[in-house]
N, C-alpha and C positions, 0 to 999 in steps of 0.2 A: 485163635479160634473165635468166631463170633458168637457162639452160644456156650457159655460155661454152665457148670452145674449150679453155681450161686445164681446165675441169671435165670435158670429154670426154676429154681426154688422160689425166686421172687415172683415169677408168673403164677405158679401154684399157690403161693401165699396170698397174692392179691385177688385172684379170681377163683381160687378153690376154697375149701374150708380151712386148711392150713398147708404148710410147705411140703408135707408128706403125702397129701391128697393128690396123687398124680393121675388118678383115673377119672376125675370129674370132667364132664363135658366142657364146662367153662374154662378150665385150666388148659385142656387140650386145645380148644378153639384159640385161646390167646397165644398159646405156643405156636400153633400153625400159622396164625396171622403174622407173628414176628418172622418166622421162617420164610413166609410168602413174600413179605416186604423185603427181606434180604436178597432172595433169589431174583425178585423183580428188578432191583437195583444192579445186580450182577449181569442180568440179561440186557440191560440197557447199554452196558459196555461191551458185552460179548454176544453179539447178535446170533452167531452161528454155533453156539454151545447148545446142541440139540439134547444132550443128556440132561443138562440142567433144565431145559425147557420142558422136558417129559416129567422130571421130578416135581417142577412147579405145578403142572397140570394134575398130577396125582395128589399133591397136597391141597390143592383147591377143592378137589373132588372129596377128599377126606373131610375137610372142614365143612363142606356143604352137607355131607351125610350127617355129621355131628349136629349141625344147626337144624336140619330137619327133624332128627330124633329129639332135640331139646324142645323144638316147637310142638311136637305131638305130646310129649310128656308133661311139660310145664311152660306155658306160653309166657308167663311172667318172667321166668329166668331167661328165656330166650330174648325177650325184649330188652332186658337189663344188659345182657352181654353184647347185643347188637349196638345198643346206645353207647356203652362204655368203649368199645373198639372202633366205632364209627364204621360199621359195615352196612352194606345194603345188598338187597337181593337182585 
């Protein structure tokens, strides 16, 4: 499996307050970014996997909603997470 519980804890530890802070927007965005990258690589090899393609589109939408929320609430945290993960709008 590509995403283990230790890997998830690592994301939440580096981008959240601690490894048990799974609800922070920064941790969720980092986790979604990792999953999006994995699904993108999968779709490069399997172009007709439409279920995965749909899941990828849903994940991108969820990440965008969290980024918009973070931008409204705290622009500094938004800029930091975008810079750390190398995202662009």
